[in-house]
C-alpha positions as CSV (number, residue, x, y, z in Angstrom):
1,M,-9.4,37.0,69.3
2,K,-9.0,33.5,68.8
3,T,-11.7,31.3,67.9
4,H,-12.5,27.2,68.6
5,R,-14.7,25.6,65.8
6,I,-16.7,23.1,68.3
7,A,-18.8,20.2,66.6
8,V,-21.5,19.4,68.9
9,I,-23.3,15.9,69.0
10,P,-25.8,15.4,71.3
11,G,-27.2,12.7,70.4
12,D,-30.2,10.2,72.6
13,G,-31.7,10.3,75.3
14,I,-30.0,12.2,78.7
15,G,-27.5,13.1,75.8
16,T,-29.5,16.4,74.7
17,E,-29.7,17.2,78.5
18,V,-26.2,17.1,79.7
19,I,-25.1,19.4,77.3
20,D,-27.6,21.9,77.1
21,A,-26.4,22.4,80.7
22,T,-23.1,22.3,79.4
23,L,-22.5,25.1,76.4
24,P,-24.1,27.6,78.7
25,I,-21.0,27.1,81.0
26,L,-18.8,27.0,77.9
27,R,-19.7,30.1,76.6
28,E,-19.5,32.3,80.2
29,A,-15.8,30.7,80.4
30,A,-14.5,31.3,76.7
31,G,-16.4,35.5,77.6
32,R,-14.7,35.5,80.7
33,F,-11.1,34.3,79.4
34,G,-10.8,36.1,76.2
35,F,-11.3,33.5,73.1
36,A,-14.4,32.6,70.9
37,L,-16.1,29.8,70.5
38,E,-18.4,28.7,67.0
39,L,-20.5,26.1,68.4
40,Q,-22.4,23.6,65.3
41,S,-24.7,21.0,66.3
42,F,-25.7,18.2,64.4
43,D,-28.3,16.2,64.9
44,W,-26.5,11.8,64.0
45,S,-28.8,9.8,66.7
46,C,-31.1,7.0,66.9
47,D,-34.0,9.7,66.0
48,Y,-31.8,10.1,63.1
49,Y,-31.2,6.7,62.4
50,L,-35.3,5.8,62.4
51,R,-35.6,8.4,59.6
52,H,-32.5,7.8,57.3
53,G,-31.8,4.4,58.0
54,R,-27.9,5.7,59.3
55,M,-26.3,7.1,62.4
56,M,-25.2,10.2,60.7
57,P,-24.5,10.9,56.7
58,E,-22.4,9.0,54.5
59,D,-20.8,11.8,54.5
60,G,-20.5,12.4,58.2
61,I,-16.6,11.9,59.4
62,E,-15.6,14.5,56.4
63,Q,-18.4,17.4,58.0
64,I,-16.5,17.2,61.2
65,R,-13.4,16.8,60.2
66,G,-12.3,20.5,60.1
67,F,-13.6,21.3,63.8
68,D,-11.0,22.0,65.9
69,A,-12.9,19.3,68.1
70,I,-16.0,17.1,68.8
71,L,-18.3,17.3,72.2
72,L,-20.4,14.2,72.3
73,G,-23.4,14.1,74.5
74,A,-24.6,10.3,75.0
75,V,-25.6,7.7,71.8
76,G,-28.2,5.3,72.1
77,W,-31.8,4.2,72.5
78,P,-31.7,0.2,72.9
79,A,-35.9,0.2,72.7
80,R,-35.9,2.0,69.2
81,V,-32.6,0.8,67.6
82,P,-30.2,-2.1,68.2
83,D,-26.7,-1.0,70.4
84,D,-24.4,-2.6,68.2
85,V,-26.4,-0.3,65.3
86,S,-25.5,2.4,66.7
87,L,-22.5,2.2,68.5
88,H,-21.1,1.0,65.1
89,G,-23.1,3.7,62.9
90,L,-21.7,6.3,65.2
91,L,-19.3,6.5,67.8
92,L,-16.7,3.4,66.6
93,P,-16.7,5.2,63.1
94,I,-15.6,9.1,64.8
95,R,-12.8,7.0,66.9
96,K,-11.6,4.8,63.7
97,S,-12.2,6.7,61.4
98,L,-10.3,10.1,63.0
99,D,-7.7,7.5,64.5
100,L,-8.6,8.8,68.3
101,Y,-6.3,6.0,69.3
102,V,-6.0,7.6,73.0
103,N,-8.9,7.5,75.2
104,A,-8.3,9.3,78.4
105,R,-10.2,9.1,81.7
106,H,-9.2,10.8,84.8
107,H,-10.8,8.8,88.1
108,K,-10.4,11.3,91.0
109,L,-13.2,11.6,93.8
110,L,-14.4,15.3,93.8
111,P,-15.2,17.3,97.2
112,G,-18.3,16.7,98.7
113,V,-18.8,13.1,96.4
114,L,-19.4,9.8,98.5
115,G,-17.6,6.8,96.8
116,P,-18.1,3.3,98.0
117,L,-14.9,3.1,99.5
118,R,-12.6,4.0,102.5
119,A,-10.1,5.7,100.0
120,E,-7.9,8.3,101.6
121,K,-6.7,8.9,98.2
122,F,-8.3,7.9,94.8
123,D,-6.8,9.7,91.6
124,I,-6.1,6.9,88.7
125,L,-5.6,8.3,85.3
126,C,-6.5,5.5,83.0
127,I,-5.1,5.4,79.8
128,R,-7.1,2.9,76.9
129,E,-6.1,1.6,73.9
130,N,-9.2,3.3,71.5
131,T,-8.9,1.6,68.2
132,E,-8.0,-1.9,67.6
133,G,-7.4,-4.7,70.5
134,E,-10.3,-6.6,71.2
135,Y,-13.2,-3.7,69.5
136,S,-11.4,-3.9,65.9
137,G,-14.9,-5.5,64.9
138,A,-12.5,-8.3,62.6
139,G,-14.9,-11.5,62.7
140,G,-18.0,-12.7,61.6
141,R,-20.4,-15.7,61.7
142,V,-21.4,-18.9,59.7
143,H,-24.4,-20.8,59.6
144,R,-26.3,-18.8,61.7
145,G,-29.3,-20.1,63.1
146,T,-28.3,-23.4,62.8
147,G,-26.8,-26.0,65.4
148,D,-23.3,-25.8,63.6
149,E,-23.4,-21.9,63.8
150,V,-20.0,-20.5,64.8
151,A,-19.1,-17.0,65.6
152,V,-15.6,-15.9,65.6
153,E,-14.3,-12.5,66.9
154,T,-10.6,-11.4,66.4
155,S,-8.1,-8.8,68.5
156,I,-6.1,-6.7,66.3
157,F,-3.2,-6.1,68.2
158,T,-0.2,-4.1,65.6
159,R,3.6,-2.8,67.2
160,R,2.2,0.9,66.0
161,G,-0.7,0.9,68.2
162,V,0.1,-0.7,71.0
163,E,3.7,1.2,70.8
164,R,1.7,4.3,70.6
165,I,-0.7,3.9,73.1
166,L,2.1,2.9,75.6
167,R,4.4,5.7,74.9
168,Y,1.4,7.8,75.2
169,G,1.2,6.3,79.2
170,F,5.0,6.8,79.9
171,E,4.5,10.5,78.7
172,Q,1.5,10.9,81.0
173,A,3.2,9.3,83.9
174,R,6.1,11.3,83.8
175,K,4.3,14.1,84.2
176,R,2.1,12.9,87.3
177,G,3.5,10.7,89.8
178,G,6.2,8.3,87.9
179,K,4.6,5.4,88.0
180,L,2.6,3.3,85.1
181,A,0.8,0.1,85.3
182,S,0.7,-1.8,82.6
183,V,-2.2,-4.0,82.0
184,T,-2.6,-7.5,80.4
185,K,-3.7,-10.9,81.0
186,S,-0.3,-12.6,79.0
187,N,-0.6,-15.8,81.8
188,A,-3.8,-17.0,79.3
189,Q,-3.9,-14.7,76.5
190,K,0.3,-16.1,75.2
191,H,0.1,-14.5,71.5
192,S,-1.3,-11.1,71.8
193,M,-0.5,-9.7,75.4
194,V,2.8,-11.3,75.7
195,F,3.0,-9.1,73.2
196,W,2.2,-6.4,74.8
197,D,4.3,-6.8,77.9
198,E,7.3,-7.0,75.5
199,V,6.7,-3.7,74.0
200,T,6.0,-2.4,77.6
201,E,9.9,-3.9,78.3
202,E,10.9,-1.9,75.4
203,L,9.7,1.0,76.1
204,A,10.2,1.1,79.4
205,A,14.2,1.4,78.5
206,E,13.7,4.5,77.2
207,Y,11.7,5.7,80.3
208,S,13.6,5.0,82.8
209,D,12.7,7.6,85.0
210,V,9.1,5.8,85.1
211,A,8.5,3.3,87.4
212,V,6.2,0.5,85.4
213,T,4.1,-2.8,86.9
214,R,2.4,-5.0,84.8
215,Y,-0.6,-6.6,86.0
216,H,-2.9,-9.2,85.0
217,I,-6.5,-7.5,84.6
218,D,-7.7,-9.4,87.2
219,A,-5.0,-8.5,89.7
220,M,-5.6,-5.1,88.4
221,A,-9.4,-5.2,89.2
222,A,-9.0,-6.4,92.5
223,R,-6.4,-3.4,93.2
224,F,-8.6,-0.8,91.8
225,I,-10.9,-1.6,95.2
226,M,-8.9,-2.6,97.6
227,H,-5.5,-0.7,96.8
228,P,-6.7,2.6,94.8
229,E,-4.1,4.7,96.3
230,S,-0.6,2.5,95.0
231,L,-1.9,3.4,91.4
232,D,-1.0,6.4,88.5
233,V,-1.2,6.2,85.7
234,V,-2.9,2.7,84.2
235,V,-2.2,1.7,80.6
236,A,-4.5,-1.0,78.7
237,S,-6.0,-2.6,75.8
238,N,-9.4,-1.2,74.8
239,L,-11.4,-4.5,76.4
240,F,-9.8,-4.1,79.5
241,G,-9.7,-0.8,79.9
242,D,-13.1,-0.5,79.6
243,I,-14.2,-3.2,82.1
244,L,-11.3,-0.8,84.5
245,T,-12.3,2.6,83.8
246,D,-16.3,1.5,84.6
247,I,-15.2,0.4,88.2
248,G,-12.7,3.4,88.5
249,A,-16.2,5.3,87.4
250,A,-18.2,3.2,90.0
251,I,-15.1,4.4,92.8
252,Q,-15.3,7.9,91.8
253,G,-19.2,8.1,92.4
254,G,-21.4,6.8,89.7
255,L,-21.2,7.5,86.2
256,G,-23.1,11.1,86.7
257,Y,-18.8,11.7,87.5
258,A,-17.4,9.8,84.4
259,A,-15.4,12.5,81.9
260,S,-13.5,11.2,79.1
261,A,-11.3,12.7,75.9
262,N,-10.5,10.4,72.7
263,L,-7.0,11.9,71.0
264,N,-4.9,11.9,68.6
265,P,-2.3,13.6,70.6
266,I,-0.4,13.5,67.0
267,S,-2.5,15.0,64.3
268,D,-4.2,17.4,63.7
269,V,-8.1,15.7,63.8
270,P,-10.7,17.2,65.8
271,S,-10.4,14.9,69.4
272,M,-13.4,14.3,70.6
273,F,-14.8,14.6,74.6
274,E,-17.4,12.8,75.9
275,P,-19.3,11.6,79.1
276,V,-19.3,7.6,79.6
277,H,-22.4,7.5,81.6
278,G,-24.4,6.1,78.3
279,S,-28.2,8.3,77.3
280,A,-30.0,6.4,80.1
281,P,-33.5,6.6,78.3
282,D,-35.5,5.2,81.7
283,I,-34.7,9.3,83.4
284,A,-34.5,11.4,79.7
285,G,-36.9,14.2,80.1
286,R,-36.7,14.3,83.8
287,G,-34.5,17.2,84.3
288,I,-32.0,14.5,86.9
289,A,-29.7,13.7,84.8
290,N,-26.0,14.9,86.4
291,P,-24.2,17.2,83.7
292,I,-20.7,16.7,86.2
293,A,-19.6,14.4,83.8
294,T,-20.1,16.5,80.6
295,I,-19.0,19.8,82.2
296,W,-15.7,17.8,83.0
297,S,-15.8,16.0,79.7
298,A,-16.1,20.4,78.4
299,A,-12.9,21.5,80.7
300,L,-11.1,18.6,79.1
301,M,-11.7,19.6,75.3
302,L,-10.5,23.9,76.7
303,R,-7.3,22.0,78.0
304,H,-6.8,20.4,75.0
305,L,-7.5,23.2,73.0
306,G,-5.0,25.2,74.8
307,E,-7.2,27.6,77.3
308,E,-5.6,26.1,80.2
309,G,-7.4,29.2,82.4
310,A,-10.6,28.1,81.2
311,A,-10.1,24.8,81.7
312,A,-8.9,25.0,85.4
313,A,-11.7,27.5,85.9
314,V,-14.6,25.0,84.7
315,L,-13.0,22.7,87.2
316,Q,-12.7,24.4,90.3
317,A,-16.2,25.2,89.9
318,I,-17.4,22.1,90.0
319,E,-15.5,21.2,92.6
320,K,-17.1,23.8,94.6
321,A,-20.2,22.4,93.1
322,T,-19.9,19.2,94.3
323,A,-18.5,20.6,97.9
324,E,-21.9,22.1,98.6
325,I,-24.2,19.9,96.7
326,G,-21.9,16.7,97.0
327,S,-24.9,14.4,99.3
328,R,-27.5,15.3,97.1
329,L,-26.0,14.6,93.8
330,A,-26.1,10.3,94.8
331,D,-30.0,10.7,95.4
332,N,-30.7,13.3,92.1
333,S,-32.4,15.4,94.2
334,A,-30.2,17.7,92.5
335,G,-31.2,18.5,89.2
336,T,-29.8,19.1,86.2
337,G,-30.4,22.9,85.5
338,E,-29.3,23.4,89.4
339,I,-26.2,22.1,89.1
340,R,-25.8,24.0,85.9
341,E,-26.6,26.7,87.8
342,L,-24.4,26.6,90.7
343,I,-21.3,25.6,88.5
344,L,-21.8,29.2,86.6
345,K,-22.4,31.0,89.9
346,T,-18.9,29.7,91.4
347,L,-17.1,29.8,88.5
348,P,-14.2,32.2,88.9
349,T,-13.0,34.9,86.7
350,P,-9.4,34.9,85.6
């Protein structure tokens, strides 16, 4: 029997609750589909920071490097630890140290879920560059606290980084509807975004079977809302992808459905799977957090690990659950435990 080693980082706030709801479903799927999971939990979080002065141990990356995948709940508790400290102390170091350069988010309206749009179709795969661009962290501040204070934030775009994220987008477009939308702001950012457009055109010559359209970020934000049915695979830089995926999450019914995969498709490092709804301290401990984004992320993890049957079964159970109680998910009247039990009950057997 094949065994997959999973590093589990519940994190903060509702992160611990949605992870607790997800693990029984993972174990059940493994049992039914004939593989094993070795789950090891790490208590890295804002609480860990308050005890140790850092979000994870100094050798934290090396501790998780040997796992097959990472399942993350949520990170952050601003009232206790500043967001820039928690983000740059845990989530971003994992992404960058393991070179998880693809952030893939599938925005799809699930059965029974009422999104804010009257769209006949909403099914978009967003591919976000995950390790450089506007979130590179290059820059600094001088003359702090004076009238001459200066803050500089420098975006970093490398040919290697831009080419590999675009190539991943082209490959995904080939597997889906054959359409790729590349997002920039090249009319205003004449160096980095024109460079992105040029690399897009170079690669398009290799993928003649994929229809490529270039959009500016402002026009794409409007298109997500006005004509989402015209989009299939969307690829964007770190910042632009961040913005677009939050719009996508809102359209699909809210952040409670926003699953994501942080991937390195060409290396044997562990990829990381997480919901993107944040730790939501305001509802933590109330048992009303929607775990679907985390369970969906776990299904993406199973697919990444080669367990296609189990992944499809979990996704099918999610869709059955939302079809049954979709209207109650909008107002949080369906609790975390109820959703977990419903998905477990509807999980199909091979």
